[in-house]
Every structure is written in C-alpha cells, then in structure tokens.
C-alpha positions as semicolon CSV with decimal commas, in nm:
position;residue;x (nm);y (nm);z (nm)
1;X;-0,001;-0,002;-0,003
2;X;0,176;0,316;-0,132
3;X;0,060;0,635;0,076
4;X;0,106;0,998;0,001
5;X;0,063;1,213;0,315
6;X;-0,059;1,567;0,275
7;X;-0,066;1,827;0,565
8;X;0,054;2,181;0,601
9;X;0,209;2,125;0,939
10;X;0,559;1,962;0,925
11;X;0,529;1,789;1,254
12;X;0,201;1,632;1,159
13;X;0,326;1,515;0,833
14;X;0,632;1,353;0,988
15;X;0,434;1,209;1,273
16;X;0,170;1,049;1,034
17;X;0,458;0,920;0,815
18;X;0,602;0,743;1,118
19;X;0,267;0,591;1,202
20;X;0,194;0,475;0,841
21;X;0,539;0,333;0,792
22;X;0,466;0,102;1,089
23;X;0,173;-0,056;0,919
24;X;0,224;-0,401;0,758
25;X;0,265;-0,385;0,379
26;X;0,260;0,007;0,379
27;X;0,512;0,249;0,233
28;X;0,516;0,626;0,254
29;X;0,599;0,745;-0,096
30;X;0,582;1,119;-0,040
31;X;0,502;1,425;0,194
32;X;0,323;1,721;0,066
33;X;0,266;2,059;0,237
34;X;-0,043;2,171;0,040
35;X;-0,282;2,081;-0,237
36;X;-0,052;2,205;-0,522
37;X;0,234;1,992;-0,402
38;X;-0,006;1,682;-0,342
39;X;-0,131;1,691;-0,706
40;X;0,234;1,696;-0,832
41;X;0,347;1,421;-0,605
42;X;0,047;1,211;-0,683
43;X;0,146;1,200;-1,046
44;X;0,507;1,153;-0,982
45;X;0,498;0,895;-0,699
46;X;0,172;0,701;-0,799
47;X;0,047;0,625;-0,455
48;X;-0,252;0,387;-0,399
49;X;-0,407;0,624;-0,155
50;X;-0,358;0,982;-0,027
51;X;-0,407;1,083;0,327
52;X;-0,533;1,442;0,291
53;X;-0,566;1,731;0,525
54;X;-0,832;1,982;0,446
55;X;-0,727;2,351;0,538
56;X;-0,397;2,426;0,368
57;X;-0,237;2,729;0,181
58;X;-0,241;2,765;-0,195
59;X;-0,494;2,493;-0,240
60;X;-0,709;2,317;0,013
61;X;-0,784;1,954;0,045
62;X;-1,120;1,955;-0,126
63;X;-0,988;2,114;-0,438
64;X;-0,681;1,881;-0,440
65;X;-0,896;1,578;-0,383
66;X;-1,122;1,671;-0,671
67;X;-0,815;1,731;-0,897
68;X;-0,644;1,416;-0,797
69;X;-0,952;1,188;-0,855
70;X;-1,007;1,366;-1,188
71;X;-0,654;1,288;-1,304
72;X;-0,627;0,939;-1,133
73;X;-0,962;0,774;-1,093
74;X;-0,810;0,468;-0,939
75;X;-0,633;0,661;-0,671
76;X;-0,806;0,680;-0,337
77;X;-0,820;0,970;-0,099
78;X;-0,882;0,964;0,285
79;X;-0,925;1,295;0,460
80;X;-0,780;1,334;0,793
81;X;-0,861;1,673;0,954
82;X;-0,939;1,862;1,256
83;X;-1,262;1,989;1,101
84;X;-1,585;1,800;1,149
85;X;-1,856;2,054;1,039
86;X;-2,104;1,933;0,799
87;X;-1,992;2,154;0,522
88;X;-1,638;2,025;0,522
89;X;-1,754;1,663;0,540
90;X;-2,002;1,697;0,247
91;X;-1,749;1,893;0,034
92;X;-1,485;1,631;0,078
93;X;-1,713;1,349;0,000
94;X;-1,846;1,522;-0,300
95;X;-1,504;1,583;-0,425
96;X;-1,447;1,208;-0,425
97;X;-1,292;1,121;-0,083
98;X;-1,328;0,761;0,005
99;X;-1,300;0,814;0,379
100;X;-1,320;1,099;0,639
101;X;-1,157;1,083;0,970
102;X;-1,092;1,352;1,234
103;X;-0,738;1,390;1,390
104;X;-0,845;1,224;1,713
105;X;-0,864;0,897;1,516
106;X;-0,673;0,620;1,672
107;X;-0,367;0,456;1,481
108;X;-0,585;0,146;1,387
109;X;-0,874;0,377;1,257
110;X;-0,621;0,528;1,018
111;X;-0,490;0,187;0,904
112;X;-0,848;0,059;0,851
113;X;-0,944;0,368;0,658
114;X;-0,635;0,354;0,427
115;X;-0,678;-0,024;0,371
116;X;-1,048;0,006;0,291
117;X;-0,991;0,289;0,057
118;X;-0,736;0,092;-0,151
119;X;-0,995;-0,206;-0,149
120;X;-1,260;0,033;-0,303
121;X;-1,451;0,071;0,016
122;X;-1,522;0,366;0,230
123;X;-1,465;0,437;0,607
124;X;-1,636;0,734;0,782
125;X;-1,605;0,825;1,149
126;X;-1,933;0,874;1,342
127;X;-1,932;1,251;1,287
128;X;-1,911;1,206;0,910
129;X;-2,186;0,935;0,912
130;X;-2,402;1,176;1,109
131;X;-2,349;1,449;0,851
132;X;-2,457;1,218;0,572
133;X;-2,783;1,129;0,770
134;X;-2,850;1,487;0,837
135;X;-2,793;1,578;0,466
136;X;-3,048;1,311;0,372
137;X;-3,302;1,458;0,606
138;X;-3,254;1,812;0,460
139;X;-3,229;1,719;0,097
140;X;-3,424;1,942;-0,146
141;X;-3,705;1,811;-0,367
142;X;-3,607;1,557;-0,624
143;X;-3,546;1,720;-0,971
144;X;-3,810;1,659;-1,246
145;X;-3,542;1,568;-1,510
146;X;-3,300;1,309;-1,362
147;X;-2,933;1,386;-1,430
148;X;-2,659;1,158;-1,597
149;X;-2,909;0,935;-1,769
150;X;-3,052;0,786;-1,449
151;X;-3,374;0,602;-1,485
152;X;-3,664;0,622;-1,249
153;X;-3,588;0,304;-1,088
154;X;-3,219;0,380;-1,058
155;X;-3,302;0,711;-0,881
156;X;-3,531;0,518;-0,650
157;X;-3,251;0,278;-0,563
158;X;-3,017;0,570;-0,523
159;X;-3,256;0,735;-0,265
160;X;-3,259;0,415;-0,068
161;X;-2,869;0,388;-0,080
162;X;-2,851;0,745;0,046
163;X;-3,084;0,658;0,334
164;X;-2,848;0,385;0,437
165;X;-3,027;0,066;0,320
166;X;-2,829;-0,249;0,217
167;X;-2,892;-0,424;-0,105
168;X;-3,096;-0,694;0,082
169;X;-3,309;-0,424;0,242
170;X;-3,356;-0,242;-0,089
171;X;-3,462;-0,572;-0,249
172;X;-3,729;-0,620;0,022
173;X;-3,855;-0,275;-0,013
174;X;-3,893;-0,280;-0,389
175;X;-4,002;-0,647;-0,402
176;X;-3,728;-0,751;-0,654
177;X;-3,444;-0,997;-0,646
178;X;-3,121;-0,891;-0,471
179;X;-2,928;-0,965;-0,797
180;X;-3,158;-0,696;-0,966
181;X;-3,060;-0,442;-0,707
182;X;-2,697;-0,520;-0,752
183;X;-2,735;-0,455;-1,115
184;X;-2,898;-0,117;-1,051
185;X;-2,631;-0,027;-0,801
186;X;-2,354;-0,106;-1,052
187;X;-2,521;0,101;-1,313
188;X;-2,564;0,393;-1,061
189;X;-2,199;0,379;-0,975
190;X;-2,105;0,393;-1,346
191;X;-2,347;0,679;-1,440
192;X;-2,265;0,891;-1,133
193;X;-1,889;0,802;-1,133
194;X;-1,907;0,680;-0,781
195;X;-1,644;0,438;-0,642
196;X;-1,874;0,315;-0,356
197;X;-2,205;0,377;-0,177
198;X;-2,067;0,674;0,024
199;X;-1,983;0,862;-0,292
200;X;-2,318;0,766;-0,453
201;X;-2,491;0,895;-0,139
202;X;-2,294;1,220;-0,146
203;X;-2,398;1,252;-0,517
204;X;-2,767;1,193;-0,411
205;X;-2,754;1,454;-0,137
206;X;-2,586;1,714;-0,375
207;X;-2,840;1,687;-0,643
208;X;-3,145;1,641;-0,433
209;X;-3,200;1,280;-0,501
210;X;-3,195;1,165;-0,133
211;X;-3,505;1,139;0,073
212;X;-3,539;1,121;0,453
213;X;-3,278;0,912;0,636
214;X;-3,545;0,650;0,723
215;X;-3,676;0,626;0,361
216;X;-3,804;0,293;0,300
217;X;-3,788;0,163;0,647
218;X;-4,086;0,027;0,836
C-alpha cells in the first residue's frame, strides 16, 4: 500500500509518516505541504491512497481531492482533518474522498481507513456518518429531469442507498431480487462516477435525489 501524506504542518506530516510506515505492507512514498504539491507528487509517485488534510495554503484538500480523483480515478483519498463541520464533510465526500477521519482518530482507525480505501470501500467516522444522515433529512425536492441518464428505478435505488439501506433491504422494499438491485447499483456507480455507496450517497444529497434518512424503512 503506497501512501502519500498531505498536511501543511511539518510535525503532523512527519508524525503521520512514522505511524503509516509502521503498518504492515505500507510504504510512505511522499509528503506534501499543500494541495498543489499533493497533485504534483500524486502524479510523480503514483500512490495507492492519499491521506489528505483539508485546510492548507495555496490549495485546500477539497480542491486537491477533486483534481487528484479527476486525473487518477483509481487513486483513493482519505481525509484526515481537525474539522468536523457538515460543510467540510460533504464537500470532501462530494469531491471524491473515500474516507473521512478527524485527527483524534486512533492509529488503527487510520490503518483501516487506508486499507478500505485501497480496496474500493469507504470508512467514515461517526461524525461524518451523522453528517450524511443529516444531509439526507434536509435534501431538497427531487428534480423533475434526472441527471446523468439515471432511470426512475435507478433514482429510487439511489434514494434508498442514500438512506443507508443495504442491497437486501432495498430488494425487500422494492419487491425485487437482490441480484436485480446489484445490477441497478452497478449502473448507478457507473453513471454517477461513484466508487462506492458513500460517494453515491453524497451525489444523491448534492443533487436532491436523497429522501429522508429513514426512507423505505418500516
């Protein structure tokens, strides 16, 4: 697991490098002090995952995450920041971050988040999970014309994904086979350019496709 660490504080960068270097099968391939340097090193060092701070000079972590994900779709980004406000969380997830941790995260939390991101999964700390649920509750009305070629059924499945339902729960709710739900989910990921359910949920919230957090539940 090749890791690029991005933080504007030298002591934090070096401390994180020591922690990550201690993980099994992990290698720190670069340290960046801001988003501009992160983009450059991401291209030069080809990390599997970027551990990204948010508030930095020249270019912040949200803009850097968006640019890195655009240039390197297979490269994962995990945010590690002191900021836990809803706006920061939703901006990072919408930019393509696969994970969101605050800096009080334990060593094992960081390891799990990095490994999950490399495996194409997402890890959010409880604060970030709560922000997703709050965004679902406050989502605007669904648009009349669906974006990105989504069908009505796909939008329905996406709404239930954003509400936190599993494939099995969605299948029960829509009275279809779980394999059918998996097909819809794969098509949703492709059309919305989402790597996982967290990014799909962030997409739904951003475009008003998310219903209440308990949508579809008894």
